[in-house]
C-alpha positions as CSV (number, residue, x, y, z in Angstrom):
1,M,27.4,20.6,0.7
2,K,27.5,17.1,2.3
3,R,24.5,15.9,4.1
4,S,24.7,14.7,7.7
5,E,23.4,11.2,8.7
6,N,20.8,12.8,10.9
7,E,19.0,14.3,7.9
8,Y,18.4,10.8,6.6
9,A,17.2,9.5,9.9
10,V,14.1,11.7,10.2
11,P,11.3,10.2,8.1
12,I,7.9,11.5,7.1
13,N,5.5,9.0,8.6
14,I,2.1,8.2,6.9
15,Y,-0.4,6.4,9.1
16,P,-3.6,4.5,8.4
17,S,-6.7,6.5,8.8
18,L,-8.7,5.3,11.9
19,W,-12.0,6.7,10.6
20,K,-11.7,5.2,7.2
21,S,-10.7,1.8,8.6
22,L,-13.7,1.9,11.0
23,L,-16.0,2.8,8.1
24,F,-14.7,-0.3,6.2
25,V,-15.2,-2.4,9.3
26,I,-18.8,-1.2,9.8
27,G,-19.5,-2.0,6.1
28,C,-18.0,-5.5,6.5
29,M,-20.0,-6.2,9.6
30,A,-23.2,-5.0,7.9
31,F,-22.7,-7.6,5.2
32,A,-21.9,-10.2,7.8
33,V,-25.2,-9.4,9.6
34,I,-27.1,-9.7,6.3
35,G,-25.4,-13.1,5.8
36,Y,-26.5,-14.1,9.3
37,W,-30.1,-13.1,8.5
38,I,-30.0,-15.1,5.3
39,Q,-28.5,-18.1,7.0
40,D,-31.0,-17.9,9.9
41,N,-34.0,-17.6,7.6
42,P,-35.9,-21.0,7.8
43,S,-37.6,-20.5,4.4
44,A,-34.3,-19.8,2.6
45,D,-33.0,-22.3,0.0
46,P,-30.1,-24.4,1.5
47,V,-27.8,-23.3,-1.4
48,K,-28.5,-19.6,-0.7
49,K,-27.9,-20.3,3.0
50,V,-24.4,-21.6,2.2
51,L,-23.5,-19.1,-0.7
52,F,-25.0,-15.9,0.7
53,G,-25.2,-16.8,4.4
54,W,-22.2,-18.6,5.6
55,L,-19.8,-17.3,3.0
56,A,-20.8,-13.7,3.7
57,I,-20.4,-14.3,7.4
58,L,-16.9,-15.9,6.9
59,F,-15.7,-13.5,4.3
60,F,-17.0,-10.1,5.5
61,G,-17.1,-11.0,9.2
62,G,-13.5,-12.4,9.0
63,G,-12.3,-9.5,6.8
64,G,-13.9,-6.9,9.0
65,L,-12.4,-8.5,12.2
66,F,-9.0,-8.7,10.6
67,L,-9.1,-5.1,9.4
68,F,-10.2,-4.0,12.9
69,L,-7.4,-5.9,14.6
70,V,-4.7,-4.6,12.2
71,T,-5.9,-1.0,12.6
72,L,-6.0,-1.4,16.4
73,Y,-2.5,-2.9,16.4
74,S,-1.2,-0.1,14.2
75,K,-2.7,2.6,16.3
76,I,-1.6,1.1,19.6
77,F,2.0,0.7,18.6
78,R,2.0,3.8,16.3
79,I,3.2,1.9,13.2
80,P,3.3,4.0,10.1
81,L,2.3,2.3,6.8
82,L,4.8,4.5,4.9
83,R,8.0,6.1,6.0
84,I,9.5,8.6,3.5
85,Y,13.2,9.4,3.8
86,D,15.4,11.5,1.6
87,D,16.8,8.5,-0.2
88,R,14.1,5.8,0.1
89,L,10.5,4.9,0.8
90,E,9.6,2.2,3.3
91,H,6.3,0.4,3.0
92,Y,5.0,-1.6,5.9
93,L,3.9,-5.1,5.0
94,L,1.1,-6.0,7.4
95,L,1.2,-9.8,7.1
96,K,4.9,-10.0,7.4
97,G,5.3,-7.2,10.0
98,V,8.4,-5.7,8.2
99,Y,9.2,-2.7,6.1
100,H,9.8,-3.2,2.4
101,T,12.4,-0.6,1.2
102,L,12.1,1.1,-2.2
103,H,15.3,3.0,-3.0
104,F,14.8,6.2,-5.0
105,A,17.9,5.3,-7.0
106,D,15.8,2.4,-8.5
107,L,12.7,4.5,-9.3
108,R,11.7,6.8,-12.2
109,R,8.6,8.5,-10.8
110,F,5.3,8.2,-9.0
111,R,1.8,8.8,-10.5
112,M,-1.7,9.0,-9.1
113,I,-4.0,6.5,-10.8
114,K,-7.5,5.1,-10.2
115,S,-8.1,1.5,-11.2
116,R,-11.5,0.0,-10.8
117,G,-12.5,2.6,-8.3
118,V,-9.4,2.3,-6.1
119,K,-7.1,5.2,-5.8
120,M,-3.4,4.2,-5.9
121,V,0.0,5.7,-6.3
122,A,1.8,3.8,-9.2
123,I,5.5,3.2,-8.7
124,Y,7.5,3.3,-11.9
125,Y,10.8,1.5,-11.7
126,K,13.9,2.0,-13.9
127,T,14.4,-0.8,-16.3
128,A,17.2,-2.8,-14.7
129,P,15.7,-2.7,-11.1
130,M,12.3,-3.7,-12.6
131,I,13.8,-6.7,-14.4
132,D,15.7,-7.7,-11.2
133,K,12.6,-7.4,-9.1
134,M,10.7,-9.6,-11.6
135,E,13.4,-12.2,-11.7
136,H,13.5,-12.5,-7.9
137,S,9.8,-12.8,-7.4
138,S,7.6,-15.9,-7.2
139,R,5.6,-16.9,-10.3
140,W,2.4,-15.6,-8.7
141,M,4.0,-12.2,-8.1
142,Q,5.4,-12.2,-11.6
143,A,2.0,-12.8,-13.0
144,L,0.5,-9.9,-10.9
145,M,3.4,-7.6,-11.9
146,I,3.0,-8.4,-15.6
147,F,-0.8,-7.8,-15.4
148,S,-0.3,-4.5,-13.6
149,F,2.4,-3.5,-16.1
150,H,0.0,-4.1,-19.0
151,Q,-2.9,-2.3,-17.3
152,N,-1.1,0.7,-15.9
153,G,2.6,0.7,-17.0
154,A,3.8,0.1,-13.4
155,I,4.6,-3.1,-11.5
156,A,4.0,-1.8,-7.9
157,F,1.4,0.4,-6.2
158,I,0.5,2.0,-2.9
159,T,-3.2,2.0,-2.1
160,V,-4.1,5.4,-0.7
161,Q,-7.8,4.8,0.2
162,N,-7.0,4.0,3.8
163,L,-4.3,6.5,4.6
164,D,-4.6,9.6,6.7
165,T,-3.3,11.8,3.9
166,N,-4.7,12.8,0.5
167,G,-3.4,10.5,-2.3
168,K,-2.6,13.4,-4.6
169,E,-0.6,15.2,-1.9
170,L,1.3,11.9,-1.2
171,C,2.1,11.5,-4.8
172,E,3.4,15.1,-5.1
173,L,5.5,14.6,-1.9
174,L,7.0,11.4,-3.2
175,N,7.9,13.0,-6.6
176,A,9.4,16.0,-4.8
177,R,11.5,13.7,-2.6
178,L,12.6,11.8,-5.7
179,K,13.6,15.0,-7.5
180,Q,15.4,16.2,-4.4
181,F,17.3,12.9,-4.2
182,R,18.3,13.1,-7.8
183,K,19.6,16.6,-7.3
184,A,21.5,15.7,-4.2
185,S,23.1,12.6,-5.9
186,T,24.1,14.7,-8.9
187,N,25.7,17.3,-6.6
188,E,27.6,14.5,-4.8
189,K,28.9,13.1,-8.1
190,E,30.1,16.6,-9.1
191,D,31.8,17.0,-5.7
192,V,33.6,13.7,-6.1
193,G,34.7,14.6,-9.7
194,S,36.3,17.9,-8.6
């Protein structure tokens, strides 16, 4: 049975969680306010004012504001962070504003992991696509991929902390789609061979 083009055109969309993002923003703003209090305290040491005052305001205040604006932008324009098709996974890159495509033909499996308290779905590439991805990456990205590979056995991850779906369910869905893709491509090869 040959698939129609329309079946590939309807993705499963995964969006960022508004409530989780707002919780992160509130936490960042709380640390920024604490930084303001430290900076505003006249009896505080000048080194503490700079280290714990201004840097907290800049880092947490700026990070919270950035996260708020990104979440607001994503919600207004209904931009999914992940789009899962029958033959590929598209991951939205926030800073570039484009989707990065991961073809299921290049992947072995997905696995739920927890690294330093952060829940992630590890993406395991097949050997040839993994080497190709490493060769076409910057030195900085290569160093990150090598570190990730040594730590967890995978070079790419999807952070699930901020998504509107459960990480375990997402991992199961991705593995089911990968298995479905392999079965469909095996059937197509058999149809061509007959």
